[in-house]
N, C-alpha and C positions, 0 to 999 in steps of 0.2 A: 615360105614354110605354111604346110596343113597344116590344118586344126587336127586331124589327127594325130603329128606330129610332136604337136605341144606336151612339154613335159610337166604331169602334175608338180607342184610348187617345192621347188629346192629338190627336188629329187636328184638335182645333178651332183650337189653334195654329198650324197648317200651313195655305197656300194649298193647298189638297186641290185645288181647280178644277183648277190648272194642268196641264199636260197634265206626265203622267208623266215621268222624267227613266229616260236607259234604262237607270241605272246601279239601278234603284230595283227589292224585289224585292216581288212579288204574295203576299197574302197572300187565299184568297180562304174564306171563311167563307157556305156553303150558300148558294154562284152569285150573295153581295157581293164584291164586289171591293176591295182595298185596296193604296197603294202603299209601300211601305216604305224609304225613302232610309241611305244611309251615314248621313247629317246624322241621325236620325230616334234611328238603334241609337246612336250617340256619345251623343244627347242623354239616353238613356231609359236605359240598359242601364249595363251594368259592363267592366272587362275581364276574358278568360279566352286560356288556351291558342292559344284559335282567333282572338282578336282580342275587339272589342266587340262584346256578348255580350246576348238581353236574351229572354225567352219569350215561346212565343210564346201563352202562358193572359196576356199582358200584352198583346198585340195584338190582342185576337179581343174579341166580350162573353163572357160567361159560360158554357160549354156542362155541359147539365145532363146528358146523355150521348146521347158520343161516337159513333157510328155509322163513319167513316170517316175516315183520315187519313194522306194521301199528298202525296210533295214530289217533283216535277217539275224533272230538273238542268237545265240551257245546252242539251244533245245532248236533252231531247227525252222523256228514258227514266226513266217513271215510275215511282217507289223508296214503295211502300206501309208502311207501317208496320205492322206485329202493334200491335193491339190491348191482346193478355195483354203488351207489353212498357213500356206507356204507360198502363196501365190506366185510360185516360180525362183523365188528370191531362197539360195541355200545359203545364203550371207547370214540368216536368222534359222540357219538346221547344225546344232553342236556337235560336234565329236568331243567327249572327254575321257580322260580317265583319272582313274583316284589310286592308281599303284596298284588294284590287283582286279580289274575290271575294265570295259568300255561302256561308255553308253550316250544314244544318241535324246538328244531334245529338241522341240523343236514346239513353236505357237500352237496349245492345247496340250501337249502333250511329253513323251519320253520312251523309249528302248533300255530299259536296262539290262546288261549280261548285253552287250550287241555284240556282232561277231561281226559283220558287212554292212555295207549301204548298196546301192543299186539304182543311177542315176543314167535314166533312158533319157533322150532330149535333141535336139537340133544345135550345134554347137555355133560359138562367135566368130563370123572370121576375123583375125589379126589383126583389123587396118589402120591406120592414123587418126589421133585423138588430139582437140587442143583444147584447153584449157585456159581459164583467164581466172589468176588471184587476186584477193584484196587482204586490206587490214593487219589484224598484229599475227604474228607466226609464221608469216608464211612457208617463213626458211622448214619448220619441221611438216606444214599441210605440203612443200613442192615433194619433201623426203615420200613422203606415205604414197603420193600418188606416183613416184616414180618405183615406188616399190611394188605398187599394180601394175607396170608398163613392163618391168619384169618379169613380176610372177607369170603375164599373161601374152607377152612377146607383143604388147601394144604404144606403137613408136605414140610418146604424147609429147608434144610442146606445149611448154607452160609458160606464161606471161606474167608477169606479177603488173597488176595495173593500177595506177594509182588514185581514177576515178572513171568506173567502168560503165557506168549508165549513160554522160559524156561518149567513149569511145563507142560503146556499143550503138548505139544511136544514128552516133557518124556512119559507122562500117552498113549499118542498113541501109541508109539513104544511098549511100552512096553505092552501093550494089556492094562493095566489099565481100569477101570471104570473110565470114561470120567465123568467131569459136564454137563446139559444137556444147563446153558448158562451160557457164559463168558462176563466181562467187555471188550473191547479192546479199541487202539486206530489208526487212519484211517493208519496209515505207520504201523502200524501190518496185517493189512490184506496181502503183498503180500505174507507173509510168509504161513500161513495160510491157502490159496489156495493154495503155493505149497506144500505144505506137505497134503490138500485136509481136511482141520479137522472142514471146517462149514460148512450147509445147507445153500441156498437162504435165503430169509428170506419169511417165511409160511403167514407170518399173516399181517394185513392189517396197515400200519400209519396211522396215523391222516395223515390227506392232508391239517392243519396249521403246520407241519414240515418245515420249513424254509430251502430253499432250497440246502446251503451250506451244512446243514446237507446228503442230502440227496448224495450231489456230495460226502461228503467226504465218504460212506460206498459205493457205486458205481466202481464195478470196470466191463470192456465188458459192460455194458448194465443192470449189475443185482445185483441190492443192496442185501449187503451183511448182515447190521449189525441195528436195529435201535436208531439211535443217541440219545443222552440224553442231553448231555452240550455241551457247547463248554469254553475253555478258550481262549484268545487272548495274542500276544502282547500287551506291552503298557510301557509306561513310566513314569519311576518312582523317583519321587526324595523327598530333604527335602529342604520341605516350608524356614528352619530358615537361611541355606545358599546359597539358589538359588531361585527365584522364576518367573515358568514359565506363561507366558497370558491364560486366562483362553480364550476357545474360540476353533472350529476346523479349525483353517485356519491359526496356528502360524506356520513358516518355520522354518527348521533348520537353514536357515543361521539365523534368529534370534536365537535361541538356542546358534547358534556358539558364538554371541558378548558373551551372556550371560554367559559361558564356557570361553570364553576368558577372564573375568573380575575374576573369581577364581583364574584364576593363580596366581592371586595377594595373597592370604588367605594360611599361612604357612600352611602346612599338610594337607591341602586338596588336592585331584583330580578331578578334574572337571568332569568326566561320565568316567564309567566302564563296559564292558560286554566282553561277549569272541568273542575275534573277530577271532578265530580259529576253531569254529563251526559253517556251513551252515546254520544252523537256523535262524543265528541272519545278516546275508547278504542276504536271499535271499527278503529280505523287501526293502534294499537298492536297488536291481538288478531289483525289480520292479519299486520299482519310477523311476530308470534314464532307463527307457521307455520299460523293459520290458512289453507283456501280459499275456507268459502266461509261465509256468516253462518249462513243457512237451513241445514238438514238436507234430507235429499231430497225426505220429507212435510210439508215446508210448515212442520215445527216449528223452535225455535235451542235449541242446547245450553249453556250457562254453567259451566258445572263442568268446564269441559275445561282441557287444560297451561295450551292459550295465553291465555284469556282468564284464569286464573291467574297465569302470567306475566306478564302486560302490565297486571292494575292491582297488581300486586306492583309492578315496573316503577318504577311513577309514583309510588307511595307512597314507592317510597325520592327518586326524584328529590325530593320533597315534603321527606323527612325530614332530606336533605340540604343545606335550604334552596335548591335553582335553580328548583323552582316554588312558586308561590306562586299557589295555586287561587282563581281569585278569577271568577267569572259572567260578561259577557257585559259590562253595563255597568261594572262594576268594573273589568275589564277594560281595557276601550278609555280612559278615561275615563288609565287610572295610562301607558299607552303615548304616549295623548296629553300629557301632561306630563312627560314624558321620563324616568318613575320606572322603568319596567321597558324589558329589553332585547331578549327579546324574546314573540313572543304567536304561539298557532296560529287562526286568523282560516280564516272564508269568503270566495274573494275576493268577496264583493257589498262587503266592506271597504273595497277598493281606491278606489271612486271618491271617496267620502269622505274619506279617509284624502287623495286630492289635494288637494280641492278644500280642506282647512282648510290643503295648503301644509306638513307635520308630516316632519320626514326622514321616512323610511322606505324599507325596500329588500323586495321578495320574493323567497321562494326554494322552491324543489321541495321537498316529505315526505320525509327522511333517508335512509339505509336503516341499518338492525340488522347492525352486523360479526356481532353475536353468530350470529344467523339466517341473516344474507346475504340479506333479504327486503326490500323500502322497507317504509315503512311506507305503506298504501291509503289513501287521502286516500278522504273521500264525497263521493260525483259526486251533487248536486245540481240533478236535470232538473226546468226550469220547461216549460205546455208551456199547450196549450189542448184540452177534451172539447167536445163538443154534448151537450144534456144531454138525460134520455129526453123529455119535455116542450116539448121545441123548436118556435116557431112556422115558422121557416126554416131547417131541417135541409138541406136542400141547399148553401144558401148558405152555412151557418156552417163545411162542412164541404169549399167553396172560398175558403172566408177561409184556413182553413189549410191548404193545399195553396199559399196565395201567399201564405204566413209562413215558410211552408219549404219556398221557392223560391233560386235559387242567392241571385238580385240581391238578395232580403234579408236571409238569409242573412251576405250578404257585407259589409254595411252594419250592418244591428240591433246584432247585442247584441254583437260587437266598443267601436263605436260606446257602448255602456255599461257597457265590462267587462268583460261575460259569451264563454263561449266557445260558437260557432254550435255547433247540433246537426247540420248539412250537412258532408260529412264533409270536402270538400273546402274547403269557405271557411274550413276552421280554419287549412291551409297557407298562406291569405295571412293570417290574424288578425291574423298581428304587425305588419301598416300602418297598421293603426288602435289595434292596444291593444300597448303596448312592456310590457303580461307573460306576452300570448299565450304563448311558448315555456311558458312557467312552467307556465303552467296545460293549456299540451299533453305535456309532461313526468305532470302531474298526471291526466289523461285517460287516460293509458295506464298506470300505474301504479292507476287509482282501483279503487272498485267504485260498483257504485250502489247507491242504498239502494234496498231492495227495497219493490215494492209491494202489498207480503203486510201479514196481522192479525197474526205474529209477529214483527214490528220496532217494530210502533207499543208493541204490549204491552212485551214487550223494553225500550223506551226509556221507557218511564213507569214501571214497574215499577221497574229501574234510575234511578230520577230522587233514590226516598225511600232506596232501599239504596247507595246508592256514596255518601251523604254519612252514614249509620250506620258502612260498615266503614272510608273514609277518616277519620274520625273516633276507630275505634276502637271507637267504642260495639259493634259487632260483629265478630272475629274475619272473619277472609278466607274463609273455607274456609266458615263456619257461613251468611255471607252470602249466596255464590254458591250454596250450598242452601236455602236459605230462598228466595232470587231464579228459581231456577228452578223449585219446588214452586210459586209464584205465576205463574210461567209458563205452565205448565203447566197447571193450572185456569184462568188466562182465556184460554186458546187454544180451548180445550173447551168453556166457555162459546157463545166465537163459533163455531167452527164448528156450533156447533149450532143454531145461527138461521142460516144461511145456507141 
C-alpha cells in the first residue's frame, strides 16, 4: 500500500463521504485534506485544560521528515510553527476542542480559534517493525503498540523477553537479526554502550518529559532512550497491625517508635527488607548527607561519612530487633502472611498486592530527624531504545514519540501502577492510580539510578560485601575499605576498554 493511501486515524470508522460539518477542523497533509470533527476528538482523545485533545501525530500518516507546519486561524491568519520548537515530532502538537472552538498547542506557543493545520514533509513507508518488551504491564503495553501498528499500517512483531540484556548481547554476537526497539532500564545502559548495541535518540521527545527521565538515559551528554514510566521505592505496611501517619513530614524516628511497639506482638516482625542489597542502602546514604552517588569524574566513593553512618544505622535497626534482613521473596511471603508490619519495596509490587487482596497501605520514604533530609528513593526508569542494527529505525523512533505523547502517558503508566514520564501527565495520574500522590512525593525526593558503569560495579561489589559486614565477619570500616578498592579496580578495567 502506498503511503499516500494510508488513511488518517480511524477514518474508516467514520462516514467521511458526507459533506464536512461546519464545525470540522481541516487537517491537510501534503495537499490531502481530512475533516476532524469534535466527536472524533472526543472519541480518540483525552481531557486537558483546553478541552478534549488529540495529537496531530495520531491524526496524520507518519512523517519521516517535517518540512513545514502551519496553523490557520478562523480569521484567515496563518501561523507558521517554528520547526526547532517541534523538532519534527508532531506527537507533541495538540488539537483541542473546548465545546465551541478548536485550538492548537505546541511547545512554546498556541493558536486559538484555529480552523486548519497544514503539514508538509516526506512520509514514512510502512515497513515491518520488531519490538522487545519486558517487566510488568506488558499486556497493556502490547495493546498500545498494536494500536500504533493499526493506526499507521505498520506490521509490528512484539516479543515479551524476560531478560532482554542477555538475549540482545547473544543476538548481536551471533549475527542474528536484531529487533528495532528494545525496552530497557537505566542501569542497563553501560552494558549496552560497551557492547555498542544502541544508536542515539534520533527522534525528538516531548518537551514535557520530566527531567529525571532524561537524566536516567543520558550518558556523557547523549540521550540514548525514551523514558516511558518510572517505578520508585515506597514504604508498604499492614494497616491492621501498624498505622503510619499520613503526610509528607513523617520521620524515621516516629516510625521507629511504632516498630518498637510491634516487638510486643507475638509472631510479628516489625520491618523487613533486603539489607544485603545496595539498592536499599542508597536511600539511607542520601538521608545521611550524600548529595550525589557518583563523583564528578564518574567514580563512586563508599568510604565517606554518609555511607558509613547509613550502614551503621541499618545494622543498629537489625540489632535492636526492628529489622529482619530478608531477600525479596522471603520478605514478600512474610508480608503476605501477615507476619511483617512494614517493608521497603518498589512500586511495581503494588498491582500484585491489589490482585491478592491482602491488607496494605503505601507511604513515601520518611525524613531523618537527625539530618533533616528525606531518605531518597531510587527512581527506576524504564524506556525504549533503538538498536544499532535496527532494520527500521525511523519507525522505531516514531513509536517512541508516540509512546511518550500525552494521551498514551495519561493512560498507560497509571493504568499499570506506574508513574508516567510526562511531567504534565503526572499531575493527573491520581485519577487512575490511587497511589500516585505517594509516587509523586517519591519522584520529588528521589534520585535516578545512574546510567554509568560505577553504579553497576558498586551494586555488584556490595552484594557480597554487605553480607560479610552485616554478618559481622568483617568490621564495617574494613569492609568499606575493601569495597572501595574492588570498585576502583573494576572501574579502571571497564574504562580502559571503552
